[in-house]
C-alpha positions in Angstrom: 100.3 -7.8 169.7 96.7 -6.7 170.3 95.5 -3.3 169.0 92.4 -2.2 170.8 89.6 -0.4 168.9 89.9 2.7 171.2 93.6 3.0 170.6 93.1 2.9 166.8 90.4 5.5 167.0 92.6 7.7 169.2 95.4 7.6 166.6 92.9 8.7 163.9 91.6 11.4 166.2 95.1 12.7 166.8 95.8 12.8 163.1 92.7 14.8 162.5 93.7 17.3 165.3 97.1 17.7 163.7 95.4 18.4 160.3 93.0 20.8 162.0 96.0 22.6 163.6 97.8 22.9 160.2 94.6 24.2 158.6 94.1 26.8 161.3 97.7 28.0 160.9 97.2 28.4 157.2 94.0 30.4 157.8 95.7 32.6 160.3 98.5 33.2 157.8 96.0 34.2 155.2 94.3 36.6 157.6 97.6 38.2 158.7 99.2 38.1 155.2 102.2 36.5 156.8 104.0 33.2 156.0 106.1 33.4 159.2 103.9 33.4 162.3 106.5 32.3 164.8 110.3 31.9 164.8 109.8 28.1 164.7 108.3 28.4 161.2 111.6 29.5 159.7 114.3 30.6 162.3 116.6 32.1 159.7 113.9 34.1 158.0 112.4 35.2 161.4 115.8 36.6 162.4 116.0 38.4 159.1 112.6 39.9 159.6 113.7 41.3 163.0 116.9 42.8 161.5 114.9 44.4 158.7 112.3 45.9 161.0 115.1 47.3 163.2 116.7 48.9 160.2 113.5 50.4 159.0 112.7 51.7 162.5 116.2 53.2 162.8 115.9 54.9 159.4 112.5 56.3 160.4 114.2 58.0 163.4 116.9 59.4 161.1 114.2 60.9 158.9 112.6 62.5 162.0 116.0 63.9 163.0 116.4 65.3 159.5 113.0 67.1 159.6 114.0 68.6 163.0 117.4 69.8 161.7 115.8 71.2 158.5 113.3 73.3 160.5 116.0 74.6 162.8 118.5 75.4 159.9 115.8 76.9 157.7 114.9 79.3 160.5 118.6 80.1 161.0 119.0 80.7 157.3 116.1 83.1 157.3 117.4 85.0 160.4 120.9 85.2 158.9 119.5 86.6 155.6 117.6 89.3 157.6 120.8 90.0 159.6 122.8 90.4 156.3 120.2 92.8 155.0 120.4 94.9 158.2 124.2 94.8 157.9 124.1 96.1 154.4 122.0 99.1 155.6 124.4 99.6 158.5 127.4 99.6 156.1 125.6 102.1 153.8 124.9 104.4 156.8 128.5 104.1 158.0 129.8 105.2 154.6 127.4 108.2 154.7 128.6 109.1 158.2 132.2 109.1 157.1 131.4 111.5 154.3 133.1 114.8 155.1 130.1 116.7 153.6 127.8 115.8 156.5 127.4 118.1 159.4 127.4 117.2 163.1 123.6 117.1 163.2 123.5 114.9 160.1 125.9 112.4 161.9 123.7 112.4 165.0 120.7 111.5 162.8 122.8 108.7 161.2 123.9 107.5 164.6 120.2 107.2 165.7 119.5 105.1 162.7 122.5 102.9 163.4 121.4 102.4 167.0 117.9 101.4 165.8 119.3 98.9 163.3 121.7 97.6 166.0 118.7 96.9 168.2 117.0 95.1 165.3 120.1 93.0 164.8 120.2 92.2 168.5 116.6 90.9 168.3 117.6 88.7 165.4 120.5 87.3 167.4 118.0 86.4 170.2 115.5 84.7 167.9 113.6 81.7 169.4 112.6 78.6 167.5 109.1 76.9 167.6 110.1 75.2 170.8 110.9 78.5 172.5 114.7 77.8 172.4 117.1 80.6 171.6 118.6 79.8 168.3 122.2 81.1 168.9 122.7 80.2 172.6 124.2 76.8 172.1 123.2 74.3 174.8 122.0 77.2 177.0 118.9 77.5 174.8 116.7 78.9 177.6 118.9 82.0 177.9 119.1 84.9 175.5 122.3 84.8 173.5 123.4 88.5 173.7 122.5 91.4 176.0 123.9 94.9 176.7 126.2 95.3 179.7 124.4 98.0 181.5 127.4 98.7 183.7 129.7 99.1 180.7 128.3 101.3 178.0 129.0 100.1 174.5 129.9 96.6 175.7 127.8 93.4 175.3 127.7 90.0 177.1 127.2 86.5 175.5 125.2 84.3 177.9 125.2 81.2 175.7 127.9 78.6 175.2 130.0 77.4 172.3 128.4 74.0 171.9 126.5 72.9 168.8 123.9 70.1 168.8 125.0 67.1 166.7 122.2 65.1 165.1 122.4 61.6 163.7 120.9 61.6 160.2 122.3 58.2 158.9 124.1 55.2 160.2 127.5 56.9 159.8 126.4 60.5 159.2 125.9 63.4 161.6 125.3 67.1 161.2 125.2 70.2 163.4 121.8 71.9 163.4 122.9 75.3 164.5 125.8 77.7 165.3 126.7 79.3 168.6 126.2 83.1 168.6 129.9 84.0 169.1 130.7 82.2 165.8 128.1 84.4 164.0 128.1 87.8 165.7 131.5 87.7 167.2 132.9 87.5 170.7 131.8 90.5 172.8 133.9 92.3 175.4 132.0 90.8 178.2 131.1 92.2 181.6 133.0 94.9 183.4 135.8 95.8 184.0 136.6 94.9 180.4 136.6 97.8 177.9 135.6 97.9 174.3 138.7 97.8 172.0 139.4 100.6 169.5 138.0 100.5 165.9 139.7 97.9 163.7 140.0 95.4 166.5 136.3 95.1 167.6 135.1 91.5 166.8 131.5 91.7 168.1 129.1 93.3 165.6 126.9 95.0 168.3 129.9 96.6 169.9 131.3 97.7 166.5 128.0 99.4 165.6 127.6 101.1 169.0 131.2 102.4 168.6 130.4 103.8 165.2 127.3 105.5 166.5 129.1 106.9 169.5 131.8 108.4 167.2 129.3 109.9 164.9 127.4 111.5 167.9 130.8 113.0 168.9 131.3 114.1 165.3 134.5 112.1 165.2 133.9 109.3 162.6 136.7 106.8 162.2 137.2 105.2 158.8 138.7 102.1 160.4 135.3 101.3 161.8 134.2 100.3 158.3 136.6 97.4 158.5 134.8 96.1 161.6 131.5 96.3 159.8 132.9 94.4 156.8 134.4 91.7 159.0 131.1 91.2 160.8 129.1 91.1 157.6 131.6 88.6 156.1 131.1 86.4 159.2 127.3 86.4 158.9 127.5 85.6 155.1 130.0 82.8 155.7 127.8 81.2 158.3 124.7 81.5 156.1 126.7 79.7 153.3 127.5 76.9 155.8 123.9 76.6 156.7 123.0 76.3 153.0 125.5 73.5 152.5 124.1 71.6 155.5 120.5 72.0 154.2 121.6 70.4 150.9 123.3 67.6 152.8 120.0 67.0 154.7 118.0 66.9 151.4 120.5 64.4 149.9 120.5 62.2 153.0 116.7 62.3 153.2 116.4 61.1 149.6 118.9 58.3 150.4 117.0 57.3 153.5 113.8 57.1 151.5 115.3 54.8 148.9 116.9 52.7 151.6 113.6 52.3 153.4 111.8 51.3 150.2 114.5 48.7 149.5 114.3 47.3 153.1 110.5 47.1 152.9 110.7 45.3 149.6 113.1 42.7 151.1 110.9 42.4 154.2 107.8 41.8 152.0 109.5 39.1 150.1 110.7 37.5 153.3 107.5 37.5 155.4 104.6 38.3 153.2 102.3 35.4 152.1 102.0 34.1 148.5 98.2 34.2 148.4 97.9 31.9 145.4 100.1 29.2 147.0 98.4 29.6 150.4 94.9 29.3 149.0 95.8 26.2 147.1 97.4 24.7 150.2 94.3 25.7 152.2 92.0 23.9 149.8 94.1 20.8 149.9 94.3 20.8 153.7 90.5 21.4 154.0 89.8 18.5 151.6 92.3 16.2 153.5 90.6 17.0 156.8 87.1 16.4 155.4 88.2 13.0 154.0 89.8 12.1 157.4 86.7 13.1 159.2 84.5 11.0 157.0 86.8 8.0 157.2 86.8 8.3 161.0 83.1 8.5 161.1 82.8 5.3 159.2 85.6 3.4 161.0 84.5 4.3 164.6 81.1 2.5 163.8 82.8 -0.8 163.1 82.8 -3.3 165.9 82.9 -7.1 166.3 79.6 -6.9 167.9 78.1 -5.9 164.5 78.7 -9.4 163.3 77.6 -11.5 166.3 
């Protein structure tokens, strides 16, 4: 079998090109700080890297969801605290109005104060968040939650719905980031021809306060009205407590997600990041091997039978 000079040289050239390719990949790996450049390098590790990156990205979204929920619930907590403060003032004024020592004029003055506080409470119930959404309108967040029924004095209308937005904060954990207004301030009578019930059976806080004010103006205070105020105040305080619990849950989940992300990044680093000491040693060996091959090729390609004729 004859082996031509050109074929022998081509084999040596192919070997040098393979060495050059290997060296180039090592250099790219050093530059990118990665030991896996393509799936072919290590299929199992490459699949693991994809899974880890997906988990990290998903957890990042959970953290973003938590921040959004925290902002909304913190605002609601502040609004409910203000609402509770207003309700304590309303209860105090109601007790004063029921005092037999007050005259009819005194009760009219108290009624005016109650109406002013009721307006303040109504504004709190129609609070908007930073995105311009009404906090207590459920999914109908572009519509004010409560308004007076102008055709039915003393009655109110709820224009929101009873839905609550559910937010994913973990792989298997969700949380609601708000409360529909009827769960906080009570179900109103609604539009005409419905009529406001008698004291002791009024479930909506605005209607209860308006009824108290109307009775005081007529100098006919009803002690049962105090029960409506107490029930409304209890509902607001209970909701605020629920919001506080959810905020604690968010804090706990946020800390868990941070630890989980750190763990995943550690595993990802050990899977795909380059061992610089090993890579530099390998680079030096590959560089030396290529240089030796190039020098040998330079010498061999000059050999020819004609040199001896």
